[in-house]
C-alpha positions as CSV (number, residue, x, y, z in Angstrom):
1,M,0.2,0.1,0.0
2,G,1.3,3.4,-0.7
3,F,1.0,6.6,1.3
4,G,-2.7,7.4,2.2
5,S,-4.1,4.1,0.9
6,Y,-6.3,2.0,3.0
7,D,-7.7,-1.5,2.9
8,E,-11.3,-1.3,1.7
9,S,-12.1,-4.5,3.5
10,E,-11.5,-3.0,6.8
11,Q,-14.6,-0.8,6.4
12,D,-16.7,-3.8,6.6
13,N,-15.2,-4.6,10.1
14,Q,-15.8,-1.3,11.7
15,E,-18.0,-1.4,14.8
16,Y,-19.9,1.6,15.9
17,D,-21.3,2.3,19.2
18,A,-24.4,4.5,18.6
19,D,-26.2,3.6,21.4
20,L,-28.5,6.8,21.9
21,D,-30.2,5.5,25.1
22,D,-27.3,5.8,27.8
23,D,-26.9,8.2,30.3
24,T,-23.3,9.4,29.8
25,G,-24.5,12.6,28.2
26,V,-24.4,16.0,29.9
27,S,-27.5,17.5,31.4
28,T,-27.8,21.0,29.7
29,E,-29.4,22.3,32.9
30,E,-26.4,21.2,34.8
31,N,-24.4,24.7,34.6
32,S,-27.2,27.0,34.3
33,H,-26.6,30.7,35.5
34,E,-28.8,33.5,36.3
35,G,-28.0,37.0,36.8
36,S,-27.8,40.6,35.3
37,V,-25.4,42.8,33.5
38,D,-25.2,46.7,33.7
39,F,-23.3,48.8,31.6
40,E,-22.1,52.4,32.4
41,I,-21.6,54.1,29.2
42,G,-20.2,57.3,30.6
43,A,-21.2,59.4,27.6
44,S,-24.5,60.9,26.6
45,N,-26.3,59.9,23.6
46,D,-25.5,63.6,21.9
47,E,-21.6,62.8,22.6
48,L,-22.0,59.2,21.2
49,L,-23.6,60.5,18.1
50,D,-21.2,63.1,17.4
51,R,-18.3,60.8,17.9
52,L,-19.9,58.6,15.2
53,K,-20.3,61.7,12.8
54,D,-16.6,62.3,13.1
55,I,-15.7,58.9,12.5
56,K,-17.8,58.7,9.5
57,D,-16.4,62.3,8.5
58,D,-12.9,60.9,8.7
59,E,-13.6,57.9,6.5
60,N,-15.0,60.1,3.8
61,E,-11.8,62.3,3.7
62,A,-9.6,59.4,3.6
């Protein structure tokens, strides 16, 4: 056999364990988390909109 070849007869001898009824899986609720996230932006909407306008103006000049 050369590099990368395989014996096709071996494909018939493969065993697959596809027992889906076993209990070896992970419970999706095992690591559930509850909480909240708060953001402090530190700038007003007008300041953010002015900054966005400046960025867009810089892109148009380039």
